[in-house]
Biotite code that builds the C-alpha atoms (Angstrom):
import biotite.structure as struc

atoms = struc.array([
    struc.Atom([-1.183, 1.406, -0.028], chain_id="A", res_id=1, res_name="MET", atom_name="CA", element="C"),
    struc.Atom([1.322, 3.718, 0.020], chain_id="A", res_id=2, res_name="PHE", atom_name="CA", element="C"),
    struc.Atom([4.829, 3.723, -1.750], chain_id="A", res_id=3, res_name="ASP", atom_name="CA", element="C"),
    struc.Atom([7.627, 5.972, -0.438], chain_id="A", res_id=4, res_name="PHE", atom_name="CA", element="C"),
    struc.Atom([10.586, 3.841, -1.402], chain_id="A", res_id=5, res_name="HIS", atom_name="CA", element="C"),
    struc.Atom([13.645, 6.055, -1.836], chain_id="A", res_id=6, res_name="GLU", atom_name="CA", element="C"),
    struc.Atom([11.905, 8.704, 0.172], chain_id="A", res_id=7, res_name="GLN", atom_name="CA", element="C"),
    struc.Atom([13.582, 10.363, 3.203], chain_id="A", res_id=8, res_name="ARG", atom_name="CA", element="C"),
    struc.Atom([11.307, 11.002, 5.904], chain_id="A", res_id=9, res_name="VAL", atom_name="CA", element="C"),
    struc.Atom([11.747, 13.016, 9.157], chain_id="A", res_id=10, res_name="ILE", atom_name="CA", element="C"),
    struc.Atom([9.448, 12.420, 12.027], chain_id="A", res_id=11, res_name="VAL", atom_name="CA", element="C"),
    struc.Atom([10.149, 14.567, 15.368], chain_id="A", res_id=12, res_name="THR", atom_name="CA", element="C"),
    struc.Atom([9.079, 12.557, 18.392], chain_id="A", res_id=13, res_name="GLY", atom_name="CA", element="C"),
    struc.Atom([8.939, 9.654, 16.114], chain_id="A", res_id=14, res_name="GLY", atom_name="CA", element="C"),
    struc.Atom([10.250, 6.699, 18.515], chain_id="A", res_id=15, res_name="THR", atom_name="CA", element="C"),
    struc.Atom([7.233, 6.325, 21.019], chain_id="A", res_id=16, res_name="ARG", atom_name="CA", element="C"),
    struc.Atom([3.327, 6.439, 20.781], chain_id="A", res_id=17, res_name="GLY", atom_name="CA", element="C"),
    struc.Atom([2.043, 8.051, 17.486], chain_id="A", res_id=18, res_name="ILE", atom_name="CA", element="C"),
    struc.Atom([5.201, 8.864, 16.265], chain_id="A", res_id=19, res_name="GLY", atom_name="CA", element="C"),
    struc.Atom([6.362, 5.511, 16.693], chain_id="A", res_id=20, res_name="ALA", atom_name="CA", element="C"),
    struc.Atom([3.238, 4.407, 14.590], chain_id="A", res_id=21, res_name="ALA", atom_name="CA", element="C"),
    struc.Atom([4.002, 7.096, 12.141], chain_id="A", res_id=22, res_name="ILE", atom_name="CA", element="C"),
    struc.Atom([7.635, 5.984, 11.668], chain_id="A", res_id=23, res_name="SER", atom_name="CA", element="C"),
    struc.Atom([6.698, 2.317, 11.266], chain_id="A", res_id=24, res_name="THR", atom_name="CA", element="C"),
    struc.Atom([4.148, 2.727, 8.809], chain_id="A", res_id=25, res_name="ALA", atom_name="CA", element="C"),
    struc.Atom([6.611, 5.257, 6.776], chain_id="A", res_id=26, res_name="PHE", atom_name="CA", element="C"),
    struc.Atom([9.048, 2.311, 7.169], chain_id="A", res_id=27, res_name="LEU", atom_name="CA", element="C"),
    struc.Atom([6.525, -0.381, 5.939], chain_id="A", res_id=28, res_name="GLN", atom_name="CA", element="C"),
    struc.Atom([5.989, 2.035, 3.110], chain_id="A", res_id=29, res_name="ALA", atom_name="CA", element="C"),
    struc.Atom([9.657, 1.798, 1.662], chain_id="A", res_id=30, res_name="GLY", atom_name="CA", element="C"),
    struc.Atom([10.949, 5.149, 3.057], chain_id="A", res_id=31, res_name="ALA", atom_name="CA", element="C"),
    struc.Atom([14.236, 5.776, 4.909], chain_id="A", res_id=32, res_name="ILE", atom_name="CA", element="C"),
    struc.Atom([13.272, 7.485, 8.036], chain_id="A", res_id=33, res_name="VAL", atom_name="CA", element="C"),
    struc.Atom([15.012, 9.661, 10.794], chain_id="A", res_id=34, res_name="THR", atom_name="CA", element="C"),
    struc.Atom([12.951, 9.486, 13.919], chain_id="A", res_id=35, res_name="ALA", atom_name="CA", element="C"),
    struc.Atom([14.080, 12.154, 16.212], chain_id="A", res_id=36, res_name="THR", atom_name="CA", element="C"),
    struc.Atom([13.866, 12.187, 20.069], chain_id="A", res_id=37, res_name="TYR", atom_name="CA", element="C"),
    struc.Atom([14.378, 14.439, 23.109], chain_id="A", res_id=38, res_name="ALA", atom_name="CA", element="C"),
    struc.Atom([15.603, 12.348, 25.954], chain_id="A", res_id=39, res_name="GLY", atom_name="CA", element="C"),
    struc.Atom([14.527, 8.685, 26.407], chain_id="A", res_id=40, res_name="ASN", atom_name="CA", element="C"),
    struc.Atom([17.423, 6.897, 25.138], chain_id="A", res_id=41, res_name="ASP", atom_name="CA", element="C"),
    struc.Atom([16.196, 3.350, 26.353], chain_id="A", res_id=42, res_name="GLU", atom_name="CA", element="C"),
    struc.Atom([12.566, 3.893, 24.241], chain_id="A", res_id=43, res_name="ALA", atom_name="CA", element="C"),
    struc.Atom([14.599, 4.949, 21.288], chain_id="A", res_id=44, res_name="ALA", atom_name="CA", element="C"),
    struc.Atom([16.971, 2.282, 21.545], chain_id="A", res_id=45, res_name="ALA", atom_name="CA", element="C"),
    struc.Atom([14.319, -0.122, 21.611], chain_id="A", res_id=46, res_name="SER", atom_name="CA", element="C"),
    struc.Atom([12.308, 0.980, 19.069], chain_id="A", res_id=47, res_name="PHE", atom_name="CA", element="C"),
    struc.Atom([15.172, 0.819, 16.676], chain_id="A", res_id=48, res_name="LYS", atom_name="CA", element="C"),
    struc.Atom([16.033, -2.779, 17.836], chain_id="A", res_id=49, res_name="THR", atom_name="CA", element="C"),
    struc.Atom([12.534, -4.043, 17.599], chain_id="A", res_id=50, res_name="SER", atom_name="CA", element="C"),
    struc.Atom([12.115, -2.658, 14.310], chain_id="A", res_id=51, res_name="SER", atom_name="CA", element="C"),
    struc.Atom([12.309, -5.062, 11.217], chain_id="A", res_id=52, res_name="PRO", atom_name="CA", element="C"),
    struc.Atom([13.205, -2.110, 9.151], chain_id="A", res_id=53, res_name="PHE", atom_name="CA", element="C"),
    struc.Atom([16.212, -1.199, 11.222], chain_id="A", res_id=54, res_name="GLY", atom_name="CA", element="C"),
    struc.Atom([18.407, -0.834, 8.362], chain_id="A", res_id=55, res_name="ASP", atom_name="CA", element="C"),
    struc.Atom([16.290, 2.391, 6.939], chain_id="A", res_id=56, res_name="ARG", atom_name="CA", element="C"),
    struc.Atom([15.675, 3.499, 10.408], chain_id="A", res_id=57, res_name="LEU", atom_name="CA", element="C"),
    struc.Atom([18.023, 6.413, 11.943], chain_id="A", res_id=58, res_name="TYR", atom_name="CA", element="C"),
    struc.Atom([17.687, 7.900, 15.304], chain_id="A", res_id=59, res_name="LEU", atom_name="CA", element="C"),
    struc.Atom([18.603, 11.537, 16.137], chain_id="A", res_id=60, res_name="ALA", atom_name="CA", element="C"),
    struc.Atom([18.721, 13.066, 19.760], chain_id="A", res_id=61, res_name="LYS", atom_name="CA", element="C"),
    struc.Atom([17.610, 16.816, 20.323], chain_id="A", res_id=62, res_name="PHE", atom_name="CA", element="C"),
    struc.Atom([15.435, 19.150, 21.589], chain_id="A", res_id=63, res_name="ASP", atom_name="CA", element="C"),
    struc.Atom([13.150, 20.790, 18.622], chain_id="A", res_id=64, res_name="VAL", atom_name="CA", element="C"),
    struc.Atom([12.835, 23.766, 21.112], chain_id="A", res_id=65, res_name="ALA", atom_name="CA", element="C"),
    struc.Atom([16.481, 24.524, 20.533], chain_id="A", res_id=66, res_name="ASP", atom_name="CA", element="C"),
    struc.Atom([16.852, 26.441, 17.351], chain_id="A", res_id=67, res_name="TYR", atom_name="CA", element="C"),
    struc.Atom([20.737, 25.730, 17.082], chain_id="A", res_id=68, res_name="SER", atom_name="CA", element="C"),
    struc.Atom([20.269, 22.123, 17.321], chain_id="A", res_id=69, res_name="ALA", atom_name="CA", element="C"),
    struc.Atom([17.648, 21.831, 14.889], chain_id="A", res_id=70, res_name="VAL", atom_name="CA", element="C"),
    struc.Atom([19.936, 24.162, 12.637], chain_id="A", res_id=71, res_name="GLU", atom_name="CA", element="C"),
    struc.Atom([22.643, 21.513, 13.300], chain_id="A", res_id=72, res_name="LYS", atom_name="CA", element="C"),
    struc.Atom([20.436, 18.394, 12.399], chain_id="A", res_id=73, res_name="PHE", atom_name="CA", element="C"),
    struc.Atom([19.214, 19.766, 9.192], chain_id="A", res_id=74, res_name="PHE", atom_name="CA", element="C"),
    struc.Atom([22.934, 20.641, 8.149], chain_id="A", res_id=75, res_name="GLY", atom_name="CA", element="C"),
    struc.Atom([24.224, 17.502, 8.895], chain_id="A", res_id=76, res_name="GLU", atom_name="CA", element="C"),
    struc.Atom([21.542, 15.389, 6.727], chain_id="A", res_id=77, res_name="LEU", atom_name="CA", element="C"),
    struc.Atom([23.204, 13.600, 3.988], chain_id="A", res_id=78, res_name="PRO", atom_name="CA", element="C"),
    struc.Atom([20.260, 14.256, 1.524], chain_id="A", res_id=79, res_name="ALA", atom_name="CA", element="C"),
    struc.Atom([17.001, 16.602, 1.519], chain_id="A", res_id=80, res_name="THR", atom_name="CA", element="C"),
    struc.Atom([13.853, 15.027, 2.931], chain_id="A", res_id=81, res_name="PRO", atom_name="CA", element="C"),
    struc.Atom([10.907, 14.727, 1.088], chain_id="A", res_id=82, res_name="GLN", atom_name="CA", element="C"),
    struc.Atom([8.433, 14.366, 4.047], chain_id="A", res_id=83, res_name="VAL", atom_name="CA", element="C"),
    struc.Atom([8.716, 16.209, 7.513], chain_id="A", res_id=84, res_name="VAL", atom_name="CA", element="C"),
    struc.Atom([6.215, 15.167, 10.233], chain_id="A", res_id=85, res_name="ILE", atom_name="CA", element="C"),
    struc.Atom([6.010, 17.601, 13.138], chain_id="A", res_id=86, res_name="ASN", atom_name="CA", element="C"),
    struc.Atom([5.065, 15.452, 15.803], chain_id="A", res_id=87, res_name="ASN", atom_name="CA", element="C"),
    struc.Atom([7.180, 15.958, 18.749], chain_id="A", res_id=88, res_name="ALA", atom_name="CA", element="C"),
    struc.Atom([4.997, 17.723, 21.500], chain_id="A", res_id=89, res_name="GLY", atom_name="CA", element="C"),
    struc.Atom([4.489, 17.521, 25.322], chain_id="A", res_id=90, res_name="ILE", atom_name="CA", element="C"),
    struc.Atom([1.595, 18.417, 27.808], chain_id="A", res_id=91, res_name="ARG", atom_name="CA", element="C"),
    struc.Atom([1.783, 19.862, 31.271], chain_id="A", res_id=92, res_name="LYS", atom_name="CA", element="C"),
    struc.Atom([-1.825, 19.971, 32.048], chain_id="A", res_id=93, res_name="ASP", atom_name="CA", element="C"),
    struc.Atom([-3.418, 22.247, 34.755], chain_id="A", res_id=94, res_name="ALA", atom_name="CA", element="C"),
    struc.Atom([-6.179, 24.951, 35.003], chain_id="A", res_id=95, res_name="ILE", atom_name="CA", element="C"),
    struc.Atom([-4.998, 28.301, 34.160], chain_id="A", res_id=96, res_name="VAL", atom_name="CA", element="C"),
    struc.Atom([-5.188, 29.890, 37.617], chain_id="A", res_id=97, res_name="GLY", atom_name="CA", element="C"),
    struc.Atom([-2.925, 27.274, 38.762], chain_id="A", res_id=98, res_name="MET", atom_name="CA", element="C"),
    struc.Atom([-0.504, 26.774, 35.913], chain_id="A", res_id=99, res_name="MET", atom_name="CA", element="C"),
    struc.Atom([3.218, 27.346, 36.658], chain_id="A", res_id=100, res_name="ARG", atom_name="CA", element="C"),
    struc.Atom([4.468, 29.784, 34.096], chain_id="A", res_id=101, res_name="ALA", atom_name="CA", element="C"),
    struc.Atom([7.254, 27.713, 33.166], chain_id="A", res_id=102, res_name="ASP", atom_name="CA", element="C"),
    struc.Atom([5.010, 24.892, 32.164], chain_id="A", res_id=103, res_name="ASP", atom_name="CA", element="C"),
    struc.Atom([3.092, 27.279, 30.006], chain_id="A", res_id=104, res_name="TRP", atom_name="CA", element="C"),
    struc.Atom([6.116, 28.575, 28.528], chain_id="A", res_id=105, res_name="LYS", atom_name="CA", element="C"),
    struc.Atom([8.150, 24.968, 27.995], chain_id="A", res_id=106, res_name="ARG", atom_name="CA", element="C"),
    struc.Atom([4.820, 23.396, 25.951], chain_id="A", res_id=107, res_name="VAL", atom_name="CA", element="C"),
    struc.Atom([4.732, 26.591, 23.836], chain_id="A", res_id=108, res_name="LEU", atom_name="CA", element="C"),
    struc.Atom([8.609, 26.180, 23.174], chain_id="A", res_id=109, res_name="GLU", atom_name="CA", element="C"),
    struc.Atom([8.421, 22.296, 22.547], chain_id="A", res_id=110, res_name="VAL", atom_name="CA", element="C"),
    struc.Atom([4.815, 22.309, 20.527], chain_id="A", res_id=111, res_name="ASN", atom_name="CA", element="C"),
    struc.Atom([4.618, 25.618, 18.522], chain_id="A", res_id=112, res_name="LEU", atom_name="CA", element="C"),
    struc.Atom([8.543, 27.039, 18.699], chain_id="A", res_id=113, res_name="ASP", atom_name="CA", element="C"),
    struc.Atom([9.829, 23.436, 17.731], chain_id="A", res_id=114, res_name="GLY", atom_name="CA", element="C"),
    struc.Atom([7.292, 23.483, 14.791], chain_id="A", res_id=115, res_name="THR", atom_name="CA", element="C"),
    struc.Atom([8.429, 26.586, 13.429], chain_id="A", res_id=116, res_name="TYR", atom_name="CA", element="C"),
    struc.Atom([12.337, 25.503, 13.843], chain_id="A", res_id=117, res_name="HIS", atom_name="CA", element="C"),
    struc.Atom([11.764, 22.458, 11.904], chain_id="A", res_id=118, res_name="VAL", atom_name="CA", element="C"),
    struc.Atom([9.532, 23.730, 9.088], chain_id="A", res_id=119, res_name="SER", atom_name="CA", element="C"),
    struc.Atom([11.988, 26.494, 8.698], chain_id="A", res_id=120, res_name="LYS", atom_name="CA", element="C"),
    struc.Atom([14.517, 24.130, 7.986], chain_id="A", res_id=121, res_name="MET", atom_name="CA", element="C"),
    struc.Atom([12.594, 21.804, 5.942], chain_id="A", res_id=122, res_name="ALA", atom_name="CA", element="C"),
    struc.Atom([11.071, 24.758, 3.596], chain_id="A", res_id=123, res_name="VAL", atom_name="CA", element="C"),
    struc.Atom([14.757, 25.850, 2.959], chain_id="A", res_id=124, res_name="MET", atom_name="CA", element="C"),
    struc.Atom([15.648, 22.403, 1.952], chain_id="A", res_id=125, res_name="ALA", atom_name="CA", element="C"),
    struc.Atom([12.579, 21.467, 0.282], chain_id="A", res_id=126, res_name="MET", atom_name="CA", element="C"),
    struc.Atom([12.389, 24.846, -1.718], chain_id="A", res_id=127, res_name="SER", atom_name="CA", element="C"),
    struc.Atom([15.739, 23.693, -3.550], chain_id="A", res_id=128, res_name="ARG", atom_name="CA", element="C"),
    struc.Atom([14.182, 20.596, -4.543], chain_id="A", res_id=129, res_name="ALA", atom_name="CA", element="C"),
    struc.Atom([10.980, 21.858, -5.426], chain_id="A", res_id=130, res_name="ARG", atom_name="CA", element="C"),
    struc.Atom([9.121, 19.154, -3.658], chain_id="A", res_id=131, res_name="PHE", atom_name="CA", element="C"),
    struc.Atom([7.925, 18.899, -0.092], chain_id="A", res_id=132, res_name="GLY", atom_name="CA", element="C"),
    struc.Atom([5.218, 17.708, 2.290], chain_id="A", res_id=133, res_name="ARG", atom_name="CA", element="C"),
    struc.Atom([4.989, 18.922, 5.763], chain_id="A", res_id=134, res_name="ILE", atom_name="CA", element="C"),
    struc.Atom([2.467, 17.548, 8.033], chain_id="A", res_id=135, res_name="VAL", atom_name="CA", element="C"),
    struc.Atom([1.715, 18.838, 11.553], chain_id="A", res_id=136, res_name="ASN", atom_name="CA", element="C"),
    struc.Atom([0.389, 16.592, 14.266], chain_id="A", res_id=137, res_name="ILE", atom_name="CA", element="C"),
    struc.Atom([-2.132, 18.718, 16.159], chain_id="A", res_id=138, res_name="VAL", atom_name="CA", element="C"),
    struc.Atom([-5.259, 18.053, 18.703], chain_id="A", res_id=139, res_name="SER", atom_name="CA", element="C"),
    struc.Atom([-8.961, 18.639, 18.814], chain_id="A", res_id=140, res_name="PRO", atom_name="CA", element="C"),
    struc.Atom([-7.855, 20.731, 21.699], chain_id="A", res_id=141, res_name="SER", atom_name="CA", element="C"),
    struc.Atom([-6.953, 23.384, 19.696], chain_id="A", res_id=142, res_name="ALA", atom_name="CA", element="C"),
    struc.Atom([-10.844, 23.924, 18.934], chain_id="A", res_id=143, res_name="HIS", atom_name="CA", element="C"),
    struc.Atom([-12.853, 22.042, 21.782], chain_id="A", res_id=144, res_name="LEU", atom_name="CA", element="C"),
    struc.Atom([-10.880, 23.684, 24.389], chain_id="A", res_id=145, res_name="GLY", atom_name="CA", element="C"),
    struc.Atom([-10.629, 20.755, 27.173], chain_id="A", res_id=146, res_name="PHE", atom_name="CA", element="C"),
    struc.Atom([-10.295, 21.968, 30.633], chain_id="A", res_id=147, res_name="GLN", atom_name="CA", element="C"),
    struc.Atom([-6.782, 22.060, 32.050], chain_id="A", res_id=148, res_name="GLY", atom_name="CA", element="C"),
    struc.Atom([-4.862, 22.213, 28.593], chain_id="A", res_id=149, res_name="GLN", atom_name="CA", element="C"),
    struc.Atom([-4.675, 25.947, 27.841], chain_id="A", res_id=150, res_name="ALA", atom_name="CA", element="C"),
    struc.Atom([-1.181, 25.626, 27.171], chain_id="A", res_id=151, res_name="ASN", atom_name="CA", element="C"),
    struc.Atom([-1.216, 22.602, 24.757], chain_id="A", res_id=152, res_name="CYS", atom_name="CA", element="C"),
    struc.Atom([-4.534, 24.004, 23.143], chain_id="A", res_id=153, res_name="ALA", atom_name="CA", element="C"),
    struc.Atom([-2.899, 27.449, 22.696], chain_id="A", res_id=154, res_name="ALA", atom_name="CA", element="C"),
    struc.Atom([0.240, 25.682, 20.922], chain_id="A", res_id=155, res_name="SER", atom_name="CA", element="C"),
    struc.Atom([-1.866, 23.603, 18.859], chain_id="A", res_id=156, res_name="LYS", atom_name="CA", element="C"),
    struc.Atom([-4.028, 26.298, 17.341], chain_id="A", res_id=157, res_name="ALA", atom_name="CA", element="C"),
    struc.Atom([-0.939, 28.060, 16.814], chain_id="A", res_id=158, res_name="GLY", atom_name="CA", element="C"),
    struc.Atom([0.522, 25.059, 14.486], chain_id="A", res_id=159, res_name="GLN", atom_name="CA", element="C"),
    struc.Atom([-2.845, 25.020, 12.995], chain_id="A", res_id=160, res_name="ILE", atom_name="CA", element="C"),
    struc.Atom([-2.642, 28.952, 11.908], chain_id="A", res_id=161, res_name="ALA", atom_name="CA", element="C"),
    struc.Atom([0.994, 28.549, 11.118], chain_id="A", res_id=162, res_name="MET", atom_name="CA", element="C"),
    struc.Atom([0.239, 25.744, 8.761], chain_id="A", res_id=163, res_name="ALA", atom_name="CA", element="C"),
    struc.Atom([-2.595, 27.905, 6.822], chain_id="A", res_id=164, res_name="ARG", atom_name="CA", element="C"),
    struc.Atom([0.128, 30.494, 6.517], chain_id="A", res_id=165, res_name="VAL", atom_name="CA", element="C"),
    struc.Atom([3.136, 28.424, 5.533], chain_id="A", res_id=166, res_name="LEU", atom_name="CA", element="C"),
    struc.Atom([0.804, 26.496, 2.859], chain_id="A", res_id=167, res_name="SER", atom_name="CA", element="C"),
    struc.Atom([0.268, 29.777, 0.771], chain_id="A", res_id=168, res_name="LYS", atom_name="CA", element="C"),
    struc.Atom([3.903, 30.995, 1.083], chain_id="A", res_id=169, res_name="GLU", atom_name="CA", element="C"),
    struc.Atom([5.513, 27.601, -0.135], chain_id="A", res_id=170, res_name="VAL", atom_name="CA", element="C"),
    struc.Atom([2.636, 26.698, -2.610], chain_id="A", res_id=171, res_name="ALA", atom_name="CA", element="C"),
    struc.Atom([4.598, 27.658, -5.857], chain_id="A", res_id=172, res_name="LYS", atom_name="CA", element="C"),
    struc.Atom([7.464, 25.619, -4.752], chain_id="A", res_id=173, res_name="ARG", atom_name="CA", element="C"),
    struc.Atom([5.182, 22.458, -4.746], chain_id="A", res_id=174, res_name="ASN", atom_name="CA", element="C"),
    struc.Atom([5.448, 22.023, -0.919], chain_id="A", res_id=175, res_name="ILE", atom_name="CA", element="C"),
    struc.Atom([2.123, 21.331, 0.963], chain_id="A", res_id=176, res_name="THR", atom_name="CA", element="C"),
    struc.Atom([1.493, 22.201, 4.561], chain_id="A", res_id=177, res_name="VAL", atom_name="CA", element="C"),
    struc.Atom([-1.053, 20.288, 6.219], chain_id="A", res_id=178, res_name="ASN", atom_name="CA", element="C"),
    struc.Atom([-2.017, 18.965, 10.087], chain_id="A", res_id=179, res_name="CYS", atom_name="CA", element="C"),
    struc.Atom([-3.370, 15.662, 11.235], chain_id="A", res_id=180, res_name="VAL", atom_name="CA", element="C"),
    struc.Atom([-5.612, 15.890, 14.566], chain_id="A", res_id=181, res_name="SER", atom_name="CA", element="C"),
    struc.Atom([-5.553, 12.729, 16.219], chain_id="A", res_id=182, res_name="PRO", atom_name="CA", element="C"),
    struc.Atom([-8.418, 12.168, 19.204], chain_id="A", res_id=183, res_name="GLY", atom_name="CA", element="C"),
    struc.Atom([-8.030, 9.927, 21.959], chain_id="A", res_id=184, res_name="PHE", atom_name="CA", element="C"),
    struc.Atom([-5.523, 7.441, 20.798], chain_id="A", res_id=185, res_name="ILE", atom_name="CA", element="C"),
    struc.Atom([-4.603, 4.008, 22.317], chain_id="A", res_id=186, res_name="ASP", atom_name="CA", element="C"),
    struc.Atom([-1.003, 4.764, 23.374], chain_id="A", res_id=187, res_name="THR", atom_name="CA", element="C"),
    struc.Atom([0.803, 5.032, 26.516], chain_id="A", res_id=188, res_name="GLU", atom_name="CA", element="C"),
    struc.Atom([-0.517, 8.271, 27.460], chain_id="A", res_id=189, res_name="LEU", atom_name="CA", element="C"),
    struc.Atom([-4.104, 6.419, 28.054], chain_id="A", res_id=190, res_name="LEU", atom_name="CA", element="C"),
    struc.Atom([-2.710, 3.518, 29.726], chain_id="A", res_id=191, res_name="ALA", atom_name="CA", element="C"),
    struc.Atom([-1.422, 5.734, 32.591], chain_id="A", res_id=192, res_name="ASP", atom_name="CA", element="C"),
    struc.Atom([-5.297, 6.714, 33.076], chain_id="A", res_id=193, res_name="LEU", atom_name="CA", element="C"),
    struc.Atom([-7.783, 5.164, 35.583], chain_id="A", res_id=194, res_name="SER", atom_name="CA", element="C"),
    struc.Atom([-10.607, 2.936, 34.408], chain_id="A", res_id=195, res_name="ALA", atom_name="CA", element="C"),
    struc.Atom([-12.791, 5.724, 35.238], chain_id="A", res_id=196, res_name="GLU", atom_name="CA", element="C"),
    struc.Atom([-11.116, 8.219, 33.419], chain_id="A", res_id=197, res_name="HIS", atom_name="CA", element="C"),
    struc.Atom([-11.028, 6.307, 30.090], chain_id="A", res_id=198, res_name="LYS", atom_name="CA", element="C"),
    struc.Atom([-14.598, 5.820, 30.750], chain_id="A", res_id=199, res_name="ALA", atom_name="CA", element="C"),
    struc.Atom([-15.192, 9.217, 30.738], chain_id="A", res_id=200, res_name="LYS", atom_name="CA", element="C"),
    struc.Atom([-13.132, 9.996, 27.697], chain_id="A", res_id=201, res_name="LEU", atom_name="CA", element="C"),
    struc.Atom([-14.963, 7.359, 25.865], chain_id="A", res_id=202, res_name="LEU", atom_name="CA", element="C"),
    struc.Atom([-18.493, 8.635, 26.455], chain_id="A", res_id=203, res_name="GLU", atom_name="CA", element="C"),
    struc.Atom([-17.082, 11.628, 24.264], chain_id="A", res_id=204, res_name="MET", atom_name="CA", element="C"),
    struc.Atom([-16.370, 9.424, 21.304], chain_id="A", res_id=205, res_name="VAL", atom_name="CA", element="C"),
    struc.Atom([-19.420, 8.997, 18.956], chain_id="A", res_id=206, res_name="PRO", atom_name="CA", element="C"),
    struc.Atom([-17.931, 5.796, 17.574], chain_id="A", res_id=207, res_name="MET", atom_name="CA", element="C"),
    struc.Atom([-17.580, 4.485, 21.198], chain_id="A", res_id=208, res_name="GLN", atom_name="CA", element="C"),
    struc.Atom([-13.907, 3.324, 21.008], chain_id="A", res_id=209, res_name="ARG", atom_name="CA", element="C"),
    struc.Atom([-10.461, 4.883, 21.061], chain_id="A", res_id=210, res_name="PHE", atom_name="CA", element="C"),
    struc.Atom([-8.253, 5.234, 18.077], chain_id="A", res_id=211, res_name="GLY", atom_name="CA", element="C"),
    struc.Atom([-5.159, 3.702, 17.043], chain_id="A", res_id=212, res_name="THR", atom_name="CA", element="C"),
    struc.Atom([-1.713, 4.830, 16.049], chain_id="A", res_id=213, res_name="GLY", atom_name="CA", element="C"),
    struc.Atom([-2.080, 3.198, 12.776], chain_id="A", res_id=214, res_name="GLU", atom_name="CA", element="C"),
    struc.Atom([-5.345, 4.883, 11.907], chain_id="A", res_id=215, res_name="GLU", atom_name="CA", element="C"),
    struc.Atom([-3.356, 8.229, 12.564], chain_id="A", res_id=216, res_name="VAL", atom_name="CA", element="C"),
    struc.Atom([-0.582, 7.047, 10.559], chain_id="A", res_id=217, res_name="ALA", atom_name="CA", element="C"),
    struc.Atom([-2.718, 6.280, 7.454], chain_id="A", res_id=218, res_name="HIS", atom_name="CA", element="C"),
    struc.Atom([-4.089, 9.945, 7.482], chain_id="A", res_id=219, res_name="ALA", atom_name="CA", element="C"),
    struc.Atom([-0.256, 11.182, 7.597], chain_id="A", res_id=220, res_name="VAL", atom_name="CA", element="C"),
    struc.Atom([1.045, 8.903, 4.888], chain_id="A", res_id=221, res_name="LEU", atom_name="CA", element="C"),
    struc.Atom([-2.027, 9.988, 2.733], chain_id="A", res_id=222, res_name="PHE", atom_name="CA", element="C"),
    struc.Atom([-1.341, 13.749, 3.016], chain_id="A", res_id=223, res_name="LEU", atom_name="CA", element="C"),
    struc.Atom([2.310, 13.049, 2.524], chain_id="A", res_id=224, res_name="SER", atom_name="CA", element="C"),
    struc.Atom([1.986, 11.126, -0.797], chain_id="A", res_id=225, res_name="THR", atom_name="CA", element="C"),
    struc.Atom([2.652, 12.705, -4.394], chain_id="A", res_id=226, res_name="LYS", atom_name="CA", element="C"),
    struc.Atom([-0.858, 12.117, -5.022], chain_id="A", res_id=227, res_name="GLN", atom_name="CA", element="C"),
    struc.Atom([-2.210, 14.559, -2.370], chain_id="A", res_id=228, res_name="ALA", atom_name="CA", element="C"),
    struc.Atom([-0.527, 17.517, -3.819], chain_id="A", res_id=229, res_name="GLY", atom_name="CA", element="C"),
    struc.Atom([-3.798, 19.632, -4.490], chain_id="A", res_id=230, res_name="TYR", atom_name="CA", element="C"),
    struc.Atom([-4.439, 19.578, -0.508], chain_id="A", res_id=231, res_name="ILE", atom_name="CA", element="C"),
    struc.Atom([-2.709, 21.987, 1.731], chain_id="A", res_id=232, res_name="THR", atom_name="CA", element="C"),
    struc.Atom([-3.659, 24.150, 4.591], chain_id="A", res_id=233, res_name="GLY", atom_name="CA", element="C"),
    struc.Atom([-6.090, 21.606, 5.548], chain_id="A", res_id=234, res_name="ALA", atom_name="CA", element="C"),
    struc.Atom([-6.861, 19.956, 9.056], chain_id="A", res_id=235, res_name="THR", atom_name="CA", element="C"),
    struc.Atom([-7.598, 15.947, 8.887], chain_id="A", res_id=236, res_name="ILE", atom_name="CA", element="C"),
    struc.Atom([-9.516, 15.098, 12.080], chain_id="A", res_id=237, res_name="GLU", atom_name="CA", element="C"),
    struc.Atom([-8.862, 11.366, 13.265], chain_id="A", res_id=238, res_name="VAL", atom_name="CA", element="C"),
    struc.Atom([-11.173, 11.568, 16.141], chain_id="A", res_id=239, res_name="THR", atom_name="CA", element="C"),
    struc.Atom([-13.696, 8.805, 16.054], chain_id="A", res_id=240, res_name="GLY", atom_name="CA", element="C"),
    struc.Atom([-16.399, 11.929, 15.508], chain_id="A", res_id=241, res_name="GLY", atom_name="CA", element="C"),
    struc.Atom([-15.714, 14.079, 18.320], chain_id="A", res_id=242, res_name="ILE", atom_name="CA", element="C"),
])
């Protein structure tokens, strides 16, 4: 369906869950992929060794919330990336009245500050090449307001707003900036939930099933193609109708 041969792709948080599905889909489409991760060396190593495309898969360990680390990463890239996927993100759920200040701050630092750090460096590189695709992985929590996720919702809403602004700033340079908003996707995050909790989530989904990482990845790849060059500042929902 997609052809990304000779294109360089960066997927932050790209070694597990939805990120791994996105990295794999780009590899299947012929891309050279750098999947970043923050700390789980075992999962990252397993992802690379299990991939049949390991010769085109590179790993980079750093925290996207650390501006200096992001700047160093981009400064050491062998070539300009054509596609950057801001997928790295965390959750630290609690109702606002019980939420630790550190948990509020950390979620915003990784999810929103990290997107700014990576997008800034990406835009600087892509502007010289006068081409690029940036896709933020966001969440329906940005507009549905799931209880216990005020920090995550705020960060995801910020990512969407930032994409709308950035898309206008870089449009003349043939760079697009969009978002993909996955709903309840069948990853390890769902696997850790009780059967009762899963059933309650499933009741919210009109299609009556959880999504797959591959379905999210297909939306990401579409927005990353040259053919999607007139789509920018948009958010595509992959939610089963939530």
